C-alpha positions as CSV (number, residue, x, y, z in Angstrom):
1,M,-78.9,51.5,-61.0
2,P,-77.5,54.1,-63.5
3,P,-77.2,57.8,-62.4
4,R,-80.3,59.9,-63.1
5,P,-79.8,62.3,-66.1
6,A,-79.1,65.9,-65.6
7,R,-82.6,66.8,-66.9
8,W,-84.2,64.9,-64.0
9,R,-82.1,66.9,-61.5
10,K,-83.2,70.1,-63.1
11,R,-86.9,69.2,-62.9
12,R,-86.5,68.1,-59.3
13,K,-84.9,71.4,-58.4
14,E,-88.0,73.2,-59.7
15,K,-90.3,71.0,-57.7
16,A,-91.5,72.2,-54.3
17,P,-90.8,70.0,-51.3
18,M,-93.6,67.5,-50.4
19,A,-95.9,68.6,-47.6
20,N,-95.3,65.6,-45.3
21,R,-92.0,65.9,-43.6
22,T,-90.3,64.0,-40.8
23,K,-87.2,63.9,-38.7
24,I,-84.8,61.0,-39.2
25,V,-82.1,60.4,-36.6
26,F,-79.2,58.3,-37.9
27,L,-77.3,56.6,-35.2
28,G,-74.0,55.3,-36.4
29,A,-73.9,57.8,-39.3
30,T,-70.1,57.5,-39.4
31,S,-70.2,53.8,-40.3
32,M,-67.8,53.3,-43.1
33,S,-69.6,50.2,-44.1
34,F,-73.2,51.5,-44.2
35,G,-73.3,55.3,-43.7
36,L,-72.9,56.1,-47.4
37,N,-75.7,53.7,-48.5
38,M,-78.2,55.4,-46.2
39,L,-77.2,58.8,-47.4
40,R,-77.6,57.8,-51.0
41,D,-81.1,56.5,-50.4
42,I,-82.3,59.5,-48.4
43,F,-81.0,62.1,-50.8
44,S,-82.3,60.3,-53.9
45,S,-85.8,60.0,-52.4
46,D,-88.5,62.5,-53.6
47,E,-90.6,61.5,-50.6
48,L,-88.2,62.8,-48.0
49,Q,-87.7,66.3,-49.4
50,G,-87.7,69.0,-46.8
51,S,-87.3,66.6,-43.9
52,T,-84.7,66.8,-41.2
53,L,-81.7,64.4,-41.1
54,T,-79.8,64.4,-37.8
55,L,-76.5,62.6,-38.0
56,V,-75.2,61.1,-34.8
57,G,-71.7,59.8,-34.2
58,R,-69.0,59.5,-31.5
59,N,-66.0,60.7,-33.5
60,P,-66.4,64.4,-34.0
61,Q,-63.8,64.6,-36.9
62,T,-65.4,61.7,-38.8
63,L,-68.9,63.0,-38.1
64,S,-68.0,66.4,-39.5
65,K,-66.7,64.8,-42.7
66,I,-69.9,62.7,-43.1
67,T,-72.0,65.8,-42.5
68,E,-70.1,67.7,-45.1
69,L,-70.7,64.8,-47.5
70,A,-74.4,64.9,-46.6
71,N,-74.6,68.6,-47.3
72,L,-72.9,68.1,-50.7
73,L,-75.3,65.3,-51.6
74,N,-78.2,67.4,-50.4
75,A,-77.1,70.3,-52.7
76,K,-76.3,68.0,-55.7
77,S,-79.6,66.1,-55.5
78,C,-81.7,69.2,-54.7
79,A,-83.3,67.2,-51.9
80,G,-83.9,70.2,-49.7
81,L,-83.3,68.4,-46.4
82,L,-82.2,70.1,-43.2
83,V,-78.9,68.4,-42.2
84,E,-77.8,68.4,-38.6
85,Q,-74.9,66.8,-36.7
86,T,-74.3,66.0,-33.1
87,T,-72.5,63.7,-30.7
88,D,-75.3,64.1,-28.2
89,R,-77.6,61.2,-28.9
90,R,-80.3,62.3,-26.4
91,A,-80.5,65.8,-27.8
92,A,-80.8,64.4,-31.3
93,L,-83.9,62.2,-30.5
94,D,-86.3,65.1,-29.6
95,G,-89.1,65.0,-32.1
96,A,-87.8,62.2,-34.2
97,G,-90.2,60.2,-36.4
98,F,-87.6,57.6,-37.3
99,V,-84.4,56.4,-35.6
100,V,-82.1,54.5,-37.9
101,N,-79.5,52.3,-36.2
102,A,-76.2,51.2,-37.9
103,T,-74.0,51.1,-34.8
104,A,-71.5,48.4,-33.8
105,I,-69.2,48.2,-30.8
106,D,-65.5,48.0,-32.0
107,R,-66.9,45.9,-34.8
108,N,-64.0,44.2,-36.6
109,R,-61.7,43.8,-33.7
110,L,-64.3,42.0,-31.5
111,W,-65.9,40.1,-34.4
112,K,-62.5,38.6,-35.3
113,I,-62.0,37.5,-31.7
114,D,-65.5,36.0,-31.8
115,F,-64.5,34.0,-34.8
116,D,-61.0,32.9,-33.7
117,V,-61.6,31.9,-30.1
118,P,-64.2,29.2,-30.8
119,R,-62.0,27.7,-33.6
120,K,-59.1,27.5,-31.1
121,Y,-61.4,25.1,-29.1
122,G,-62.4,23.0,-32.0
123,I,-65.7,24.7,-33.0
124,R,-66.1,24.7,-36.8
125,H,-68.2,27.7,-37.9
126,T,-68.6,30.1,-40.8
127,L,-68.8,33.8,-39.8
128,G,-69.3,34.2,-36.0
129,E,-71.7,37.0,-36.4
130,N,-75.4,36.0,-36.2
131,G,-75.2,32.4,-35.1
132,G,-73.0,30.1,-33.1
133,P,-70.8,31.4,-30.3
134,G,-70.0,34.6,-32.2
135,G,-73.7,35.3,-32.5
136,L,-74.1,34.9,-28.8
137,F,-71.4,37.4,-27.9
138,F,-72.6,39.9,-30.6
139,T,-75.9,39.7,-28.7
140,L,-74.4,40.0,-25.2
141,R,-72.5,43.2,-26.0
142,T,-75.0,44.8,-28.5
143,L,-78.3,44.5,-26.6
144,P,-77.3,46.8,-23.7
145,L,-76.5,49.6,-26.1
146,V,-79.7,49.0,-28.1
147,F,-81.7,49.2,-24.9
148,D,-80.0,52.5,-24.0
149,F,-81.3,53.8,-27.4
150,V,-84.9,52.7,-27.0
151,R,-85.1,53.8,-23.3
152,E,-84.1,57.3,-24.5
153,M,-86.6,57.0,-27.4
154,Q,-89.3,56.4,-24.8
155,Q,-88.4,59.7,-23.2
156,H,-87.8,61.8,-26.3
157,C,-89.8,60.3,-29.2
158,P,-92.0,57.4,-28.0
159,N,-93.9,57.1,-31.2
160,A,-90.8,56.9,-33.5
161,L,-90.0,53.8,-35.5
162,F,-86.7,52.2,-34.7
163,V,-85.2,51.0,-38.0
164,N,-82.4,48.6,-37.4
165,F,-79.6,47.6,-39.8
166,S,-77.1,46.3,-37.2
167,N,-76.5,42.7,-36.5
168,P,-77.5,40.4,-34.9
169,E,-80.7,41.5,-36.5
170,S,-83.0,38.7,-35.3
171,R,-81.9,38.9,-31.7
172,I,-82.2,42.7,-31.6
173,I,-85.8,42.6,-33.0
174,L,-86.7,39.6,-30.8
175,A,-85.5,41.4,-27.6
176,L,-87.3,44.7,-28.5
177,G,-90.5,42.8,-29.4
178,K,-90.5,41.1,-26.0
179,Y,-89.2,43.8,-23.7
180,S,-89.7,47.3,-25.2
181,P,-92.8,49.3,-26.2
182,I,-90.9,51.0,-29.0
183,R,-91.9,49.8,-32.5
184,A,-89.0,48.2,-34.4
185,L,-88.2,47.0,-37.9
186,G,-85.1,45.2,-39.0
187,L,-84.0,45.5,-42.7
188,C,-81.5,43.3,-44.6
189,H,-80.6,42.8,-48.2
190,G,-80.3,39.0,-47.9
191,I,-83.2,38.3,-50.2
192,F,-81.6,40.4,-52.9
193,M,-78.4,38.4,-52.6
194,S,-80.3,35.2,-53.2
195,Q,-82.2,36.7,-56.1
196,G,-78.8,37.4,-57.7
197,D,-77.6,33.8,-57.1
198,L,-80.7,32.3,-58.5
199,A,-80.5,34.6,-61.6
200,R,-76.9,33.5,-62.1
201,I,-77.8,29.8,-61.9
202,M,-80.8,30.1,-64.2
203,G,-79.0,32.4,-66.7
204,L,-81.6,35.1,-66.4
205,P,-81.4,38.9,-65.9
206,Y,-81.5,39.8,-62.2
207,E,-84.5,42.0,-62.8
208,Q,-86.5,39.1,-64.3
209,V,-86.4,37.1,-61.1
210,E,-88.9,37.7,-58.2
211,A,-88.5,36.0,-54.9
212,W,-90.9,35.7,-52.0
213,G,-89.5,34.4,-48.7
214,A,-90.3,33.8,-45.1
215,G,-88.2,32.5,-42.2
216,I,-85.6,34.1,-40.0
217,N,-82.9,36.6,-40.8
218,H,-80.3,35.1,-43.1
219,F,-82.3,31.9,-43.2
220,Q,-85.5,32.6,-45.2
221,C,-87.2,29.9,-47.2
222,L,-88.0,31.1,-50.7
223,L,-91.5,29.9,-51.0
224,A,-92.0,31.3,-54.5
225,I,-89.5,32.1,-57.3
226,R,-91.3,33.7,-60.3
227,D,-90.8,35.5,-63.5
228,R,-91.5,39.1,-62.6
229,A,-93.3,39.8,-65.9
230,T,-95.3,36.6,-66.5
231,G,-95.7,35.2,-62.9
232,D,-94.4,31.8,-64.2
233,D,-93.0,29.5,-61.5
234,L,-89.2,29.4,-61.9
235,Y,-88.5,26.6,-59.5
236,P,-88.6,23.9,-62.3
237,L,-86.1,25.9,-64.3
238,L,-83.9,26.4,-61.2
239,R,-83.8,22.7,-60.5
240,S,-83.0,21.9,-64.1
241,R,-80.2,24.4,-64.4
242,E,-78.8,23.8,-61.0
243,A,-78.2,20.1,-61.7
244,H,-75.6,21.0,-64.3
245,Y,-74.2,24.3,-62.8
246,D,-70.7,24.8,-61.5
247,P,-70.5,22.4,-58.5
248,G,-68.3,24.9,-56.6
249,F,-71.0,27.6,-56.4
250,A,-73.1,27.7,-53.3
251,P,-72.7,24.0,-52.5
252,L,-74.6,24.1,-49.2
253,S,-77.5,26.1,-50.5
254,R,-77.9,23.5,-53.3
255,R,-77.6,20.6,-50.9
256,L,-80.5,22.0,-48.9
257,L,-82.5,22.7,-52.1
258,R,-82.2,19.0,-53.1
259,A,-83.0,17.8,-49.5
260,F,-85.9,20.2,-48.7
261,G,-87.1,21.4,-52.1
262,Y,-86.6,25.1,-51.4
263,W,-83.8,27.6,-51.8
264,M,-82.7,29.2,-48.5
265,T,-81.3,32.7,-48.2
266,C,-79.0,34.3,-48.3
267,S,-75.6,32.5,-48.8
268,D,-73.8,29.4,-47.6
269,E,-71.7,31.3,-45.0
270,H,-74.7,33.3,-43.6
271,F,-77.3,30.5,-43.0
272,G,-74.4,28.1,-42.4
273,E,-73.9,30.0,-39.1
274,Y,-77.0,28.2,-37.8
275,L,-76.1,24.7,-38.8
276,P,-73.7,22.0,-37.3
277,Y,-72.6,21.2,-40.9
278,G,-72.5,24.8,-42.0
279,W,-68.8,24.7,-42.3
280,E,-69.2,22.4,-45.3
281,G,-70.2,25.5,-47.3
282,G,-66.9,27.2,-46.2
283,E,-65.3,28.2,-42.9
284,K,-62.9,31.0,-43.9
285,G,-64.8,33.6,-41.9
286,Y,-65.3,37.2,-42.7
287,D,-62.7,38.8,-44.9
288,F,-61.5,41.5,-42.5
289,A,-58.6,42.5,-44.6
290,A,-60.9,43.3,-47.5
291,D,-63.2,45.1,-45.2
292,E,-60.4,47.3,-43.9
293,R,-59.3,48.0,-47.5
294,A,-62.8,49.0,-48.5
295,R,-63.1,51.4,-45.5
296,A,-59.7,52.9,-46.3
297,D,-60.8,53.3,-50.0
298,F,-64.0,55.0,-48.9
299,A,-62.1,57.3,-46.5
300,A,-59.7,58.3,-49.3
301,A,-62.5,58.9,-51.8
302,L,-64.4,61.0,-49.2
303,D,-61.3,63.2,-48.7
304,R,-61.0,63.6,-52.5
305,V,-64.6,64.6,-52.8
306,L,-64.5,67.0,-49.9
307,G,-61.3,68.4,-51.5
308,G,-63.2,69.3,-54.7
309,A,-63.1,66.1,-56.8
310,P,-66.2,65.1,-58.7
311,L,-68.7,62.9,-56.8
312,P,-68.6,59.2,-57.9
313,R,-71.6,58.6,-60.1
314,D,-73.2,56.0,-57.9
315,W,-73.1,58.3,-54.8
316,L,-76.1,60.1,-56.3
317,T,-78.2,57.0,-56.9
318,P,-80.1,54.6,-54.6
319,S,-78.1,51.9,-53.0
320,G,-80.8,49.1,-53.1
321,E,-81.3,49.1,-49.3
322,R,-84.9,49.6,-48.3
323,G,-84.7,52.0,-45.3
324,A,-85.6,55.2,-47.1
325,A,-88.4,53.4,-49.1
326,A,-90.0,52.2,-45.8
327,I,-89.7,55.6,-44.2
328,G,-91.1,57.4,-47.3
329,A,-94.1,55.0,-47.4
330,I,-95.0,55.6,-43.8
331,V,-94.6,59.4,-44.1
332,H,-96.8,59.6,-47.2
333,N,-99.1,56.6,-46.6
334,K,-98.0,54.8,-49.7
335,K,-99.1,51.2,-48.7
336,R,-95.8,50.1,-50.2
337,V,-94.7,46.4,-50.3
338,I,-91.2,46.0,-48.9
339,E,-89.7,42.6,-50.0
340,S,-88.4,41.7,-46.6
341,G,-88.4,43.0,-43.1
342,I,-87.5,41.5,-39.7
343,V,-90.4,41.8,-37.2
344,F,-91.7,40.1,-34.0
345,N,-93.7,37.1,-35.2
346,R,-97.0,37.1,-33.3
347,G,-98.4,34.4,-35.6
348,V,-97.2,35.8,-39.0
349,I,-95.5,32.5,-39.6
350,P,-97.9,30.3,-37.7
351,N,-95.7,27.2,-37.3
352,L,-92.8,29.2,-35.7
353,P,-93.0,30.3,-32.1
354,P,-95.0,33.6,-31.6
355,D,-92.1,35.1,-29.7
356,A,-89.6,34.8,-32.5
357,A,-88.1,37.4,-34.8
358,V,-89.1,36.5,-38.4
359,E,-88.2,37.9,-41.8
360,V,-91.2,38.2,-44.1
361,P,-92.6,40.7,-46.7
362,I,-94.1,43.8,-45.1
363,V,-96.4,46.6,-46.1
364,A,-95.6,50.1,-44.9
365,D,-98.1,52.9,-44.6
366,A,-99.1,55.7,-42.3
367,L,-100.2,53.2,-39.6
368,G,-96.7,51.7,-39.6
369,V,-95.4,48.3,-40.6
370,H,-97.7,45.4,-41.4
371,P,-96.1,41.9,-41.8
372,V,-97.5,39.9,-44.7
373,S,-98.1,36.2,-43.9
374,L,-97.2,33.8,-46.6
375,G,-98.8,31.0,-44.5
376,P,-97.1,28.2,-42.6
377,L,-93.6,27.1,-43.7
378,P,-93.2,23.6,-45.1
379,D,-93.1,21.4,-41.9
380,P,-89.5,20.2,-42.3
381,I,-88.3,23.8,-42.9
382,A,-90.2,25.0,-39.8
383,K,-88.6,22.3,-37.7
384,L,-85.2,23.3,-39.0
385,L,-85.7,27.0,-38.2
386,T,-87.3,26.3,-34.8
387,I,-84.0,24.9,-33.5
388,Q,-82.4,28.2,-34.2
389,V,-85.3,30.2,-32.8
390,N,-84.8,28.4,-29.5
391,V,-81.1,29.3,-29.5
392,Q,-81.9,33.0,-30.2
393,Q,-84.5,33.1,-27.5
394,L,-82.1,31.8,-24.8
395,A,-79.3,34.1,-26.1
396,V,-81.6,37.1,-25.7
397,E,-82.5,36.1,-22.2
398,A,-78.8,35.8,-21.3
399,A,-78.1,39.2,-22.8
400,V,-81.0,41.2,-21.2
401,R,-80.2,39.6,-17.8
402,G,-76.4,39.8,-18.2
403,S,-76.3,36.1,-17.1
404,K,-73.2,34.0,-17.7
405,E,-75.1,30.9,-16.6
406,M,-77.8,31.5,-19.3
407,A,-75.1,32.2,-21.8
408,L,-73.6,28.8,-21.2
409,Q,-77.1,27.3,-21.6
410,A,-77.5,29.1,-24.9
411,L,-74.1,27.6,-26.1
412,L,-75.1,24.1,-25.0
413,I,-78.3,24.1,-27.1
414,D,-76.6,25.6,-30.1
415,P,-76.2,22.9,-32.8
416,V,-72.9,24.6,-33.9
417,V,-71.3,23.8,-30.5
418,N,-69.9,20.3,-30.6
419,S,-68.3,20.1,-27.2
420,A,-69.4,21.0,-23.7
421,S,-65.9,21.5,-22.4
422,A,-65.2,23.7,-25.4
423,A,-68.3,25.7,-24.6
424,V,-67.1,26.4,-21.1
425,K,-63.6,27.4,-22.2
426,L,-64.7,29.8,-25.0
427,L,-67.3,31.2,-22.7
428,D,-64.8,32.1,-20.0
429,E,-62.4,33.6,-22.6
430,L,-65.0,35.6,-24.6
431,W,-66.8,36.7,-21.5
432,E,-63.7,38.4,-20.2
433,V,-63.1,40.1,-23.6
434,N,-66.7,41.4,-23.6
435,R,-67.1,42.1,-19.9
436,P,-67.0,45.9,-20.4
437,Y,-70.2,45.8,-22.5
438,I,-72.2,43.1,-20.8
439,R,-74.8,44.3,-18.3
440,P,-78.5,43.7,-17.5
441,C,-80.9,45.5,-19.8
442,I,-84.2,45.0,-18.0
C-alpha cells in the first residue's frame, strides 16, 4: 500500500481522538521479525487514536529502541497514543483490553535444531515449525510460557482478548480453548499468501482475487475463489491457467488441487509440514541466513532512523496484518469481517472435531470474535485435516502435562514420522535440548 499523502496527515492532526479507547499490551514488542508490522498497523489506525500501547520486552536496550521508534511513529502519524515500555510483564497487564503475543523462545537457534535433528535420523520434512517433530517441540517449549501469560491475565485483565501471532498457532489456540478461560484469537497472513499465488497463476491483479477458506492454520481449503468486483467463480480460470503454468511453481499445491479439486493454503513448505509426502514440495527448511540478514538490516535501519535519518516510506503505512483491524473493530463495534482467524472449533467446521483449532473467517465487534461457518469441508479434505488435528491434540496434551511418554505417542501418530526407532532417538535428543522449557502447564 502506498504511503498516505501529506494532506491526509494534516487532516488527521486536526481530528480529535475517537472516544472509545483501550489499552494494548504488546508482548514480544522487540521482535525483529514482527514488531515493526504491529507498530505500523497500530499507528496507521484511526480507530486506536488516544489509546495506550504498552511495549513489553526482556532486553532493555532493544526495548528502549523500539519504544523510541514507537514514539516517532506516533508523532509522525499524529495517532495520539500513550506509549509505555516495561520489562515487567505483570505490571503491564493491569487494565489491558488486548494482549498481543509475538514472543518466541530463542527462536532461530532452537528452530534450526528442530529441523536438523530429525533429518539426521532420516525424517524428511519441510520446515520443522508447525508440523512434524519440529512442531511438537515448538509446542512443548512454547505452551508453558503462553500459560504463564494467560494465568497472569486472569489476575490482572481477565476480560482481555489474547491476540496470538506466535507459532505454533493451531496448538496454542487449541490449548487455550481447552484449558484456559481467557478468550483467544490467532491471526496469520497465510490466506493472503495464497491469494497472491493464485493471482500470479491466473495473471490477475492481486486485488481482483477474493478467497474464502476454512481448515486449520497453514492448511486451509479455499472453498471459494471469486472476482472481487463481479463475484464470478475463478476456479475454472485457475484450473485452465494452472495446467499450462510453470511446472516448478508450487508443485505440491497443484498436485493437491488436481487430486482434491481445491487449492490449499498457504504454500508447499507450510502445509507440507503436515504430510508424509510434503518434502516433495521442497525440503530445504527455513532460510535462517536470510532471516538473520533481514534482522540485521532492520536493526541498522532502526539505528539510522533514530539517528535522524528519514523514516522509510512503508513504516507509516499498514503492513497487511489484521491485528489492529480486529482490535479496532471490537473497540468501536464495527462488525468487521476479518478474512481469517484461528479459533477453537466448537462446531464451526462441523466435520472436524469440536476440540480442534480451526482457521475460518471471523466477524469482530463489541461482543468479541464470532467465527463464520462456511459449512462442512468436502469429505476427503475433512479426512485429510482430521489426521493432523489428532496429532495436534496429542501434542498439546504432551505439552500441558510435560509428558515425554505422550510426546512419543504424538510422534508415532504423526504421518511425517516414518520410523519408530527414529522417533525414539530424536525424542531423546530434542527433549534434552528443550528440557529447560518443558514443564506441566495445568
